C-alpha positions, 0 to 999 in steps of 0.5 A: 487636621493634619496640615498638608506639607508645603512643597518646596520650590527651588529656581535656579537664576544663571544671573548674568555674570561680571566678565572677569576676562579681563582681570585674568589676563591682567593678573597673568601679565602682572605675574609674567611680567615680574618673573620675566625680570627676575629672570633678566635681572639673574641673566644680567647680573651673569653676563658680561655686560655687568662686570664688577671692578673685580673684573667679576660679573656681579652675581659673584659679589652680590649673592655673598656680599663681596666688596666688588673691588676684590677678587673672592678668594677660594677661602672666600668662596667656601664661607659664603653662607650660601652653598651656591659657591662651593666647590665640590669634588670630583673623583679622579680614577686610575687603573692600569691599562692591562693587569700586571701578571708574572711578578714579585714586585712591580711599581708604576709612576703617577702625577697627581693634579691640584689646585691651579697656582692662581687660586688663591686659599689660605687652606687648601682641602683635603684630596682624599684617596682611597685604593683597592688591589686584588692580587692572585698567586698559585701559593700563599703568599704575603703581599703588600700594596704600597704608595709612596710620595714623589720623595720616595716616603711611604705614605701608606701600605696594606699587608695581605696574603693571596688565599686568606679568607679574610683578605681585603685589600683597601689604602686610605689617604687623608690627603694627597698633595699635587705633585709628581712621581708617586708611585703605587707599588706591590711587591710579594714573597713568591711569584704573583700571577695577576694583579690589578689596582684602582685608585680614586681621589677627590680632587679639587679645582678651586672653582665653584661647582656651579660656576664655570672658569669666567666666574658666571653661573652654569648651574648644577649638571643633570645627566639625561639619557646619555646628555649632560645638560645645565638647565639653568645655565645663565644664558637660559634666563635671557630666553626664558625672560622673553618667554616667561613675559609674553607668552603666559598672557599672549597664550591664554588672550589667543585662547579667548580670541579663538573661543570668540573666532568659534562664537562668529563661526555659529553666529550666521546659522543662529541668525538664519534659524532665528529669521526662519522662526520669525517667517514661520510666525514666532516671536522673537521670545519664543524663537530665542526660547527655541533655538536654546534647544539646538546645537551652536557649539561655542554659541550655545552658552550665549543663546541660552542665556539670551533664553533665560534674560527673556523668561525673566521679561528683559525686552529683546532688544536689550537682550541682544545688546547685552549678547553684543557687548559680551562678544565685544568683536566688530561682526557680532557688534555690526550685526546686533546694531543693524538688528536692534535697529531694525527691530524699533523701527518696526521693519520686516525683521526676518529679511534683516537677519538674512541680511545681517546672516549672509554679511557675517558668513561672507566676513568669516569666509574672507578671513578663512581665505586671509589664514589659508593664504598667510599660511604658506608665508608663515610655514616660510618664516618658521622654515627660515627660522629653523634654518638660521638656527641650524646654520647658527648650531652648526657654527658655534658647535663645529667652526668656533672650537675648531678656530679655538683650537687650532689657536691653542695649538699655535706656537706662538701663544697668546697671538693667533695663527698665522694663515698666508697674509691672514691672521686668525687671532686668539678667540673666546669660544663662550663669547661667540656662543653667547653673541649666537644665542642673543642673534637666534632669541632676537631672531625668534622675537622679530620672526614670531611677531612677524608670523602672528600678526600677518595670520591673525594682525594681533600682537599677542599671536605673534608673541605666541610664535615668538615664545614657540621659537625661543624654547626651539632655540634653548632646546637646540643650544642645551642639548647641542651647544652648551657642552663643558668645553663651550660654556667654559667649565675647566676639563677633569684632569686625571692622575697621570700613570707613567708610560711603563711600569718598574721593578722596586 
């Protein structure tokens, strides 16, 4: 006789699990604090607050292990094991303002820039130069494209023919030293109808590519939609330190509280429906199991969990107490303790449920009224911060450069500019720029904290507002204020041509 195949019974148990909300919060907070402190460390070692005896920021000395009493030279930076302090060449280009026309021989003087005398270097890098030309003539003509040094000695020459198929006018010079009165000359055996040329040279200023002229970190340049940005400038790490340290944990905890608030919003409806089922003659166990199929939004999961626990034989009093412990808000704890006592005393639970539902609904209504009343004050805080940020950005971008420019043009050199009986002393734009940026960041911390505390009474909500204000300040300063002339980037020189041409 064949055995009857046993049916497999699968029981799915949704057992209660330990709440890991706080564990996640502590993990996020730990990582955020570590990254925030790292940002602060990078910022402070590049700021004016922590300079070494040689006057350089700590970062310059520590990144390559320099002696803090010794100012590193160009050779030291180039030989550093890291590429952070190396100088990359800028490319300078020179072309004639207008094409040269109708000549047999024509030349132009130009000056070649180079490293400043205060940059100490044993071996200067080669400033390579390349040149191209395009010469047109009515008849085939031999021509020369020549570069002379300041002493009048020929450095390189290209010989070509205007009608030759393989004519490719190009010159190359391995190193062009800093100097004045170099010459670029084009000569031909017959009249040239039109000629143009282009000179390109690699220029070294002796300052590391990612540093400004104060040896402070400004980071690599990023071109974005016509904007020149330096997103890793050391000043950004001051604001990012606060943002990274507090905002992720604040955002996470605010999401947790928002979910809890959504559960509280549906809690009065659950109590009201529970009272109606009780009045209808159902037991608490059957009532909760029936309500588990209803729609309570964020509370659905908790109602389903209570239903499962009741189906396992857990007493109703224990089930609602575990529910109150999971939610953990004063509103729920207050209502559940009232219901639990009524359940133990054996009173008319339906009236207690209705009373608890009305009490909870009233409290949530008052919380909503508070949020609506405070919303106008929060908008005022954000508006005042926006106005303050706008004024600071205008001062940093317009007012400070104007004063610095007028002082640099004054004839007395280092003293300042005289306006009547008032003397405006020479200022360092980067110094005021940093002070403005620090002020805006601290204003964001204060304003955001007050906005959050007024709205919800929680510090975490305040830090969420502060983080958004800090990001707004970082964006405004990086897009508008952190321009090369304000953050201390040396203005790129040019291959300066003479005003006119000459006949060789």
